[in-house]
C-alpha positions in Angstrom: 8.2 -33.5 -107.6 9.8 -32.0 -104.6 11.8 -33.7 -101.7 11.9 -32.1 -98.2 15.2 -32.1 -96.4 15.4 -30.4 -93.1 14.0 -26.9 -93.5 14.6 -27.1 -97.3 12.5 -28.0 -100.3 14.5 -29.4 -103.3 13.1 -29.3 -106.8 10.1 -27.7 -108.0 11.6 -24.3 -108.9 13.1 -23.7 -105.5 16.8 -22.5 -105.2 19.3 -25.1 -105.6 20.3 -27.1 -102.4 24.0 -26.4 -101.7 25.7 -29.2 -99.9 29.3 -28.6 -98.6 30.9 -31.9 -98.4 33.3 -32.1 -95.4 33.7 -35.9 -95.9 37.0 -37.0 -94.4 38.6 -33.5 -94.9 38.5 -33.1 -91.1 41.3 -35.6 -90.9 39.8 -36.9 -87.6 39.9 -33.6 -85.9 36.6 -32.4 -84.4 37.9 -28.9 -84.2 38.8 -28.8 -87.9 35.3 -30.2 -88.6 33.8 -27.2 -86.7 36.0 -24.6 -88.6 34.7 -26.4 -91.9 31.1 -26.0 -90.6 31.8 -22.3 -90.0 33.1 -22.0 -93.8 29.9 -23.5 -94.9 27.6 -21.2 -92.8 29.5 -18.2 -93.8 29.4 -19.0 -97.5 25.6 -19.5 -97.5 25.4 -23.3 -97.8 22.4 -25.2 -96.9 24.0 -28.3 -95.5 27.1 -30.0 -94.4 27.9 -33.6 -95.3 30.4 -36.2 -93.6 31.0 -39.9 -94.3 30.4 -42.6 -91.7 32.0 -46.0 -91.9 32.5 -49.0 -89.7 36.1 -49.6 -90.9 36.1 -53.5 -90.2 33.2 -53.7 -92.6 33.5 -51.0 -95.2 37.2 -51.3 -95.9 37.6 -53.6 -98.9 39.6 -56.8 -98.0 42.3 -56.3 -100.6 43.0 -52.8 -99.2 43.0 -53.6 -95.4 46.7 -54.2 -95.2 48.0 -51.8 -97.7 50.6 -49.5 -96.3 49.6 -45.8 -96.1 51.9 -42.9 -95.3 50.0 -40.5 -93.0 50.8 -37.4 -90.8 50.7 -40.0 -87.9 53.2 -42.2 -89.5 53.2 -45.4 -91.7 50.1 -47.5 -90.9 47.8 -49.9 -92.7 44.9 -48.5 -94.7 42.5 -50.1 -92.0 44.3 -48.5 -89.3 44.1 -45.2 -91.1 40.4 -45.6 -91.6 40.1 -46.1 -87.9 42.3 -43.1 -87.0 40.1 -40.7 -89.0 36.7 -42.0 -88.0 34.5 -40.1 -85.5 32.6 -41.8 -82.9 29.4 -40.9 -81.3 30.5 -38.2 -78.8 32.4 -36.4 -81.7 29.2 -36.6 -83.8 27.0 -35.2 -81.1 29.3 -32.2 -80.8 29.5 -31.8 -84.6 25.7 -32.2 -85.1 24.9 -29.6 -82.3 27.5 -27.2 -83.8 26.0 -27.5 -87.4 22.4 -27.0 -86.2 23.5 -24.0 -84.2 25.0 -22.6 -87.4 21.7 -23.0 -89.2 22.8 -25.9 -91.3 21.2 -29.3 -92.1 23.6 -32.0 -91.6 23.9 -35.6 -92.7 26.4 -38.2 -93.8 27.0 -41.0 -96.3 26.8 -44.4 -94.4 29.1 -46.8 -96.0 27.7 -50.0 -94.1 24.5 -51.2 -92.4 25.7 -50.4 -88.7 26.5 -46.9 -89.9 22.9 -46.4 -90.8 21.7 -47.3 -87.3 24.5 -44.9 -85.9 23.3 -42.1 -87.9 19.7 -42.8 -86.9 20.6 -42.7 -83.5 21.8 -39.1 -84.2 18.6 -38.2 -86.1 20.1 -37.0 -89.2 17.6 -35.3 -91.6 18.5 -37.5 -94.7 21.0 -40.1 -95.8 23.4 -39.7 -98.7 24.4 -42.7 -100.7 28.1 -42.5 -102.0 28.7 -43.4 -105.6 30.9 -46.4 -104.4 27.7 -47.6 -102.6 25.2 -47.8 -105.5 25.6 -51.6 -105.8 25.2 -52.3 -102.2 21.6 -53.5 -102.2 21.8 -54.6 -98.5 23.1 -51.0 -97.6 20.1 -49.6 -99.7 17.5 -51.6 -98.0 18.6 -50.5 -94.5 18.6 -46.9 -95.6 15.1 -47.3 -97.2 13.8 -48.6 -93.8 14.7 -45.5 -92.1 11.9 -43.5 -94.1 14.5 -40.7 -94.4 15.0 -38.7 -97.7 17.9 -40.1 -99.7 20.4 -38.3 -102.0 22.0 -40.8 -104.4 25.1 -40.1 -106.1 25.7 -41.9 -109.4 29.4 -41.7 -110.1 31.2 -44.9 -111.4 27.8 -46.3 -112.2 25.9 -47.6 -115.2 22.4 -46.8 -116.0 21.5 -50.6 -115.2 23.1 -50.2 -111.8 21.2 -47.0 -111.1 18.1 -48.7 -112.2 18.6 -51.6 -109.7 19.6 -49.0 -106.8 16.4 -47.0 -107.5 14.3 -50.3 -107.4 15.8 -50.7 -103.7 14.9 -47.2 -102.6 11.8 -45.2 -102.0 11.8 -43.0 -105.2 9.3 -40.7 -103.6 11.9 -39.2 -101.2 14.8 -39.3 -103.5 17.1 -36.7 -105.2 19.6 -38.1 -107.8 22.8 -36.6 -108.4 24.9 -36.7 -111.5 28.4 -37.3 -110.7 31.8 -38.5 -112.1 34.1 -40.0 -109.4 37.5 -38.7 -110.7 39.5 -36.8 -108.0 40.0 -34.1 -109.3 37.8 -34.4 -112.4 38.7 -33.0 -115.7 36.2 -31.1 -117.8 36.1 -33.9 -120.5 34.9 -36.4 -117.9 32.1 -34.0 -116.5 29.4 -35.0 -119.1 26.9 -32.7 -117.4 24.3 -33.2 -120.2 23.6 -36.4 -118.4 21.6 -34.3 -115.8 18.9 -34.1 -118.5 19.3 -37.8 -119.4 18.6 -38.8 -115.8 15.8 -36.2 -115.6 14.0 -37.8 -118.7 14.7 -41.4 -117.7 13.4 -40.9 -114.2 10.5 -38.5 -114.5 9.5 -36.9 -111.2 12.8 -37.6 -109.4 14.8 -34.4 -108.9 18.2 -34.3 -110.1 21.3 -32.5 -109.0 25.0 -32.5 -109.3 27.9 -33.6 -107.2 31.2 -32.4 -108.5 34.9 -33.1 -108.0 36.3 -30.7 -110.4 38.7 -27.8 -109.9 37.0 -24.3 -110.1 33.5 -23.2 -110.3 32.5 -23.3 -114.1 31.1 -26.9 -114.3 29.0 -26.7 -111.1 27.4 -23.4 -112.4 26.7 -24.8 -115.8 25.0 -27.6 -114.0 22.6 -25.1 -112.3 22.1 -23.7 -115.8 21.1 -27.1 -116.9 18.5 -27.4 -114.2 20.4 -29.2 -111.2 18.3 -28.8 -108.3 21.2 -29.4 -105.8 24.9 -28.9 -105.9 27.5 -30.8 -103.7 31.1 -29.8 -103.5 34.0 -30.9 -101.1 35.3 -28.2 -98.9 38.7 -27.7 -97.3 40.6 -25.0 -95.5 43.5 -25.5 -97.8 43.8 -27.7 -101.0 47.3 -28.5 -100.2 46.4 -30.2 -96.8 47.1 -34.0 -96.5 44.4 -36.3 -97.5 43.0 -37.6 -100.8 40.0 -35.2 -101.2 41.6 -32.0 -100.5 42.8 -31.3 -104.1 39.3 -31.7 -105.6 37.8 -29.4 -103.0 36.8 -25.6 -102.6 38.7 -23.3 -100.3 36.5 -21.0 -98.3 36.6 -18.1 -100.8 35.8 -20.5 -103.6 32.7 -21.9 -101.5 31.7 -18.3 -101.0 31.9 -17.5 -104.8 30.0 -20.7 -105.6 27.0 -20.0 -103.6 27.0 -16.3 -104.7 27.3 -17.3 -108.4 24.6 -20.1 -108.2 22.1 -17.5 -107.0 23.2 -15.0 -109.7 22.6 -17.8 -112.3 19.2 -18.7 -110.9 18.1 -15.2 -111.0 19.4 -14.9 -114.6 17.6 -17.9 -115.8 14.2 -16.1 -115.4 11.0 -17.6 -116.4 11.6 -18.1 -120.2 8.8 -15.7 -121.2 9.9 -13.1 -123.8 9.1 -9.7 -122.8 10.4 -6.1 -122.8 12.1 -5.3 -119.5 11.7 -2.0 -117.8 15.4 -1.3 -118.2 15.0 -1.6 -122.0 12.5 1.2 -122.3 14.7 4.1 -122.4 17.1 2.6 -124.9 14.2 1.5 -126.8 12.8 5.1 -127.1 16.3 6.3 -127.9 17.6 3.7 -130.5 14.5 2.2 -132.4 13.9 4.2 -135.5 11.0 2.3 -136.8 8.1 1.5 -134.4 6.2 -1.7 -134.5 
């Protein structure tokens, strides 16, 4: 099965759909968001992804008054969430900029009002963050939009994924294997789960959303059949913010997209044959003909 998002078809032997996750790495700055969109476009990514919250709803109760040290001083976690959240005017500017750069753009809504907010901006898809897999009210609101859905599966059991799929339209769904550790160590990657998910949910394309350092695991995921790859991006991994350390800098994203395309070419079709480049060595080196 394939899923159409924007101008791209995901699955069915098509090139892996590369999502550059900006998330909150814009730190509440529209100009920084635009610079990250430029990074994604230059690298050859297919889409950029953000996060949209209604802080008063999506911030867990026990976290709201927790003090947080930020570049803008000490504030509560709820105040921080408000500080980095973009409003409608900012998102209109960002969406126009991404579209002009030739990129699909969408976001992870973390609550029901955020779904309506993003629908008003006519996003091409909705992304369900791993933390929202068990939020059945949110999933129902996303299903009602009729838009394609990308569902990350970090911090989730198979039973939780089963329930989430029961709440969504699986005919327009891409599953993403993920481990929600920031940054993720190789021993927690478990990318053989890509095949596990593909076998359990036949017909649903399966991709990979990674939070590791480096490129190796994402490239191995493509070799294992991931139809989409999502990675956080940043201008500088040392910037302030919780996701920067697990993000790719501009050169890293460029290398990732380049190497994904090389891996896809190298996979071939699995039919054993003698290639044209082998004919001269064969004539020179093979002593006993068949």
